[in-house]
C-alpha positions as CSV (number, residue, x, y, z in Angstrom):
1,X,282.0,158.9,201.6
2,X,279.3,160.9,199.8
3,X,277.4,163.7,201.6
4,X,273.6,163.4,201.2
5,X,270.5,164.5,203.0
6,X,267.1,162.9,203.8
7,X,264.4,164.7,201.9
8,X,261.7,164.5,204.6
9,X,262.6,167.9,206.2
10,X,262.2,169.8,203.0
11,X,258.9,168.4,201.7
12,X,256.2,171.1,201.5
13,X,253.5,172.3,199.1
14,X,256.2,174.1,197.1
15,X,258.8,171.2,197.3
16,X,256.5,168.2,196.6
17,X,258.2,166.1,194.0
18,X,261.6,164.5,193.2
19,X,262.4,167.0,190.4
20,X,262.1,170.0,192.6
21,X,264.0,168.3,195.4
22,X,266.8,167.3,193.0
23,X,267.0,170.9,191.6
24,X,267.3,172.3,195.2
25,X,270.0,169.7,196.0
26,X,272.0,170.5,193.0
27,X,271.8,174.3,193.5
28,X,273.0,173.9,197.1
29,X,276.0,171.7,196.5
30,X,274.4,168.3,197.2
31,X,275.0,165.5,194.7
32,X,273.1,162.8,196.6
33,X,269.8,162.3,198.3
34,X,268.1,159.8,200.6
35,X,264.4,159.9,199.6
36,X,261.9,159.5,202.4
37,X,258.3,158.5,202.3
38,X,256.9,162.0,202.1
39,X,257.7,162.3,198.4
40,X,255.5,160.4,195.9
41,X,257.0,157.4,194.2
42,X,256.8,158.5,190.6
43,X,259.2,155.9,189.1
44,X,259.5,157.7,185.7
45,X,260.5,160.9,187.4
46,X,263.1,159.1,189.6
47,X,264.5,157.4,186.5
48,X,264.8,160.8,184.8
49,X,266.8,162.2,187.8
50,X,269.1,159.2,187.9
51,X,269.6,159.2,184.2
52,X,270.5,162.9,184.2
53,X,273.3,162.0,186.6
54,X,273.4,165.4,188.4
55,X,272.1,164.1,191.7
56,X,272.2,160.5,192.9
57,X,269.5,158.7,194.9
58,X,271.5,156.8,197.4
59,X,268.6,155.2,199.3
60,X,264.8,155.0,199.6
61,X,263.5,155.1,203.1
62,X,260.3,153.7,204.7
63,X,260.2,153.2,208.4
64,X,256.9,152.1,209.9
65,X,255.4,149.5,212.3
66,X,255.1,146.5,210.1
67,X,253.9,144.4,213.1
68,X,251.1,146.8,214.2
69,X,248.1,145.0,215.8
70,X,246.0,147.0,213.4
71,X,246.3,144.4,210.6
72,X,245.0,146.8,207.8
73,X,247.7,149.4,208.8
74,X,250.4,146.8,209.0
75,X,249.5,145.3,205.6
76,X,249.5,148.8,204.0
77,X,253.0,149.5,205.4
78,X,254.3,146.2,204.2
79,X,253.0,146.8,200.7
80,X,254.7,150.2,200.6
81,X,258.0,148.8,201.7
82,X,258.0,146.0,199.2
83,X,257.1,148.4,196.5
84,X,260.2,150.5,197.3
85,X,262.4,147.5,197.3
86,X,261.2,146.5,193.9
87,X,261.5,150.0,192.6
88,X,265.0,150.4,194.0
89,X,266.0,147.3,192.2
90,X,264.7,148.5,188.8
91,X,266.4,151.9,189.2
92,X,269.7,150.7,190.6
93,X,269.2,152.4,194.0
94,X,271.5,150.4,196.3
95,X,269.9,150.6,199.7
96,X,266.4,150.6,201.2
97,X,266.3,152.0,204.8
98,X,263.6,150.6,207.1
99,X,262.6,149.6,210.6
100,X,261.7,146.1,211.8
101,X,258.3,146.5,213.3
102,X,257.4,145.7,216.9
103,X,254.3,144.1,218.2
104,X,252.1,146.0,220.6
105,X,250.0,143.2,222.0
106,X,250.3,141.9,225.5
107,X,250.9,138.2,225.0
108,X,252.9,137.2,228.1
109,X,251.8,138.1,231.7
110,X,255.4,137.9,232.8
111,X,256.0,141.2,231.2
112,X,253.0,143.1,232.6
113,X,255.1,145.2,235.0
114,X,257.3,146.4,232.1
115,X,254.5,147.0,229.7
116,X,253.5,150.1,231.6
117,X,256.8,151.6,230.4
118,X,257.3,150.2,226.9
119,X,257.1,147.0,224.9
120,X,260.3,144.9,225.3
121,X,262.1,144.5,222.0
122,X,263.0,140.8,222.4
123,X,259.3,140.0,222.7
124,X,258.9,140.8,219.0
125,X,262.0,138.9,217.8
126,X,260.3,135.9,216.3
127,X,257.7,138.0,214.4
128,X,260.4,140.3,213.2
129,X,262.6,137.5,211.9
130,X,259.6,136.0,210.0
131,X,258.7,139.4,208.4
132,X,262.3,140.3,207.6
133,X,262.7,136.9,205.9
134,X,260.1,138.0,203.4
135,X,261.8,141.4,203.0
136,X,265.2,139.8,202.4
137,X,263.7,137.5,199.7
138,X,262.4,140.6,197.9
139,X,265.8,142.3,198.4
140,X,267.6,139.3,196.9
141,X,265.3,139.3,193.8
142,X,265.8,143.0,193.4
143,X,269.5,143.1,194.1
144,X,269.3,145.7,196.9
145,X,270.5,145.9,200.5
146,X,268.2,146.4,203.5
147,X,269.5,148.8,206.1
148,X,267.7,148.8,209.5
149,X,267.4,152.2,211.1
150,X,268.2,152.2,214.8
151,X,265.6,154.7,216.0
152,X,263.5,153.5,219.0
153,X,260.8,156.0,218.4
154,X,258.9,154.0,215.8
155,X,257.9,150.3,215.3
156,X,261.5,149.0,215.7
157,X,263.6,146.5,217.7
158,X,266.9,147.1,215.9
159,X,267.9,149.7,218.4
160,X,271.1,148.5,220.1
161,X,274.2,146.4,219.6
162,X,272.5,143.7,221.6
163,X,269.5,143.6,219.3
164,X,271.6,143.8,216.2
165,X,273.5,140.7,217.3
166,X,270.3,138.8,217.9
167,X,268.9,139.8,214.5
168,X,272.1,138.9,212.6
169,X,272.3,135.5,214.4
170,X,268.8,134.7,213.1
171,X,269.1,136.4,209.7
172,X,272.6,135.7,208.4
173,X,272.1,137.4,205.1
174,X,274.7,139.6,203.3
175,X,271.8,141.9,202.3
176,X,270.9,142.8,205.9
177,X,272.7,145.6,207.6
178,X,272.3,148.8,209.6
179,X,271.4,152.4,208.8
180,X,273.7,153.8,211.6
181,X,272.5,156.9,213.4
182,X,274.7,157.9,216.4
183,X,272.1,160.3,217.8
184,X,269.8,157.5,218.9
185,X,272.6,155.7,220.7
186,X,273.6,158.9,222.6
187,X,270.2,159.6,224.3
188,X,270.0,155.9,225.2
189,X,273.5,156.3,226.8
190,X,275.2,153.8,224.5
191,X,278.7,154.3,223.0
192,X,278.2,155.8,219.5
193,X,281.7,155.0,218.3
194,X,282.6,151.4,219.4
195,X,279.8,149.6,217.5
196,X,281.2,151.0,214.2
197,X,284.1,148.6,214.3
198,X,281.9,145.7,215.5
199,X,279.5,146.2,212.7
200,X,282.1,146.8,210.0
201,X,280.6,146.1,206.6
202,X,277.2,145.6,208.1
203,X,276.9,149.4,208.0
204,X,275.1,150.1,204.7
205,X,274.0,153.7,205.4
206,X,274.7,156.5,207.9
207,X,272.5,159.2,209.2
208,X,274.3,162.5,210.2
209,X,272.4,163.7,213.3
210,X,273.5,164.9,216.7
211,X,271.9,164.9,220.1
212,X,271.9,167.5,222.9
213,X,271.3,166.4,226.5
214,X,270.1,168.8,229.1
215,X,271.7,167.3,232.2
216,X,270.0,169.7,234.6
217,X,266.6,168.7,233.3
218,X,267.7,165.0,233.4
219,X,268.5,165.2,237.0
220,X,264.9,166.3,237.7
221,X,263.0,164.0,235.4
222,X,265.2,160.9,235.1
223,X,264.9,159.0,231.8
224,X,261.2,157.9,232.1
225,X,259.1,160.9,233.1
226,X,259.3,162.5,229.6
227,X,261.8,163.2,226.8
228,X,262.3,166.9,227.6
229,X,265.9,166.2,228.7
230,X,267.2,165.6,225.2
231,X,266.7,166.8,221.7
232,X,268.1,166.1,218.2
233,X,270.4,168.7,216.7
234,X,272.2,169.3,213.5
235,X,275.7,167.9,213.3
236,X,278.1,170.0,215.4
237,X,275.4,171.4,217.6
238,X,275.2,168.4,220.0
239,X,277.6,166.2,221.9
240,X,279.0,163.9,219.2
241,X,282.7,164.1,218.4
242,X,282.4,164.2,214.6
243,X,286.1,163.8,214.0
244,X,286.1,160.6,216.0
245,X,282.9,159.4,214.4
246,X,283.9,160.0,210.8
247,X,287.4,158.6,211.4
248,X,285.9,155.4,212.7
249,X,283.9,155.1,209.5
250,X,287.0,155.6,207.4
251,X,288.8,152.9,209.4
252,X,286.2,150.2,208.5
253,X,286.3,151.3,204.8
254,X,282.8,152.8,204.8
255,X,282.3,154.6,201.4
256,X,278.6,155.0,201.0
257,X,276.3,157.9,202.0
258,X,276.5,160.1,205.1
259,X,273.0,161.5,205.0
260,X,272.0,164.6,207.0
261,X,268.7,163.9,208.8
262,X,267.4,167.3,209.8
263,X,265.2,167.0,213.0
264,X,266.7,170.0,214.8
265,X,263.8,172.1,216.4
266,X,266.0,175.2,216.5
267,X,266.5,175.2,212.7
268,X,263.0,174.2,211.8
269,X,259.6,175.9,211.6
270,X,260.0,177.6,208.2
271,X,261.2,176.5,204.8
272,X,264.0,179.0,204.9
273,X,265.3,178.0,208.4
274,X,265.2,174.3,207.4
275,X,267.2,175.0,204.2
276,X,269.6,177.1,206.1
277,X,270.0,174.3,208.7
278,X,270.8,171.7,206.0
279,X,273.4,174.0,204.4
280,X,275.0,174.7,207.8
281,X,275.2,171.0,208.5
282,X,276.7,170.3,205.1
283,X,279.3,173.0,205.6
284,X,280.2,171.7,209.1
285,X,280.6,168.1,208.0
286,X,282.8,168.9,204.9
287,X,285.1,170.9,207.2
288,X,285.5,168.2,209.9
289,X,289.3,167.4,209.9
290,X,289.9,164.3,207.8
291,X,286.2,163.8,207.0
292,X,286.8,162.9,203.4
293,X,283.2,163.8,202.5
294,X,282.7,164.7,198.9
295,X,279.9,166.7,197.3
296,X,280.2,165.0,194.0
297,X,281.0,161.5,192.9
298,X,283.6,159.6,191.0
299,X,283.3,157.3,188.0
300,X,282.5,154.2,190.1
301,X,279.3,155.9,191.3
302,X,278.0,156.9,187.9
């Protein structure tokens, strides 16, 4: 498994292109990156980084609501995702990480009582299947894999083992899989370990992120008042058993990127704290017993 990081947390006025990001990565022991939507898509610059061979680009990421009721917004997001799929194919980037979209229109009065809380994922299934069919056609032409992120806090229905099963039943493509992030399963009170074996080779990408749950606050608010009872943390600062998690990935033969997604509010706020947080997370993960995480890459990855 190759240790990487998602670039979003580091993007700033000073760190605003792929060359600067790759230079920071190399100088801090990272040999792989997952490039998020905050960095401009300068294809020639990306090609130069990849050709140099010092830092790999393991994935391009673009997660938005592709089924937004705002048609102009939805179309703009769809265009950006398809652009990344085509670019990934030309550059040999193996994975594009994305969301499914979720529609935000009330179309069925049977669900009105639930709509006051949130849209129900299954209501969007048919529209998601139709859109992802187009995405998978583009992925097939470009020779890349599509990894669905499991974060509920965006336009997305691929948020649970139940929804993954429904999607895979309808879209039986070897190019469709999951960008597995245990942190989202934890605050939804799902098992973050068991689905790894169930998904197996459907796991195309992994986000390294932890979750801290404030149970005293939870007892006061319940799960629906607000989200003040949990927060994302860097690996090792939350409740996930990282030895168990990484061991489960080894058991299924996972050998792709484990990408640190830095959304920890304690180690954010300034560029220096963010960089320190990423470095701390990398050090922690490399020292998890039996992690097998490597900073570099072998001949098969060149």
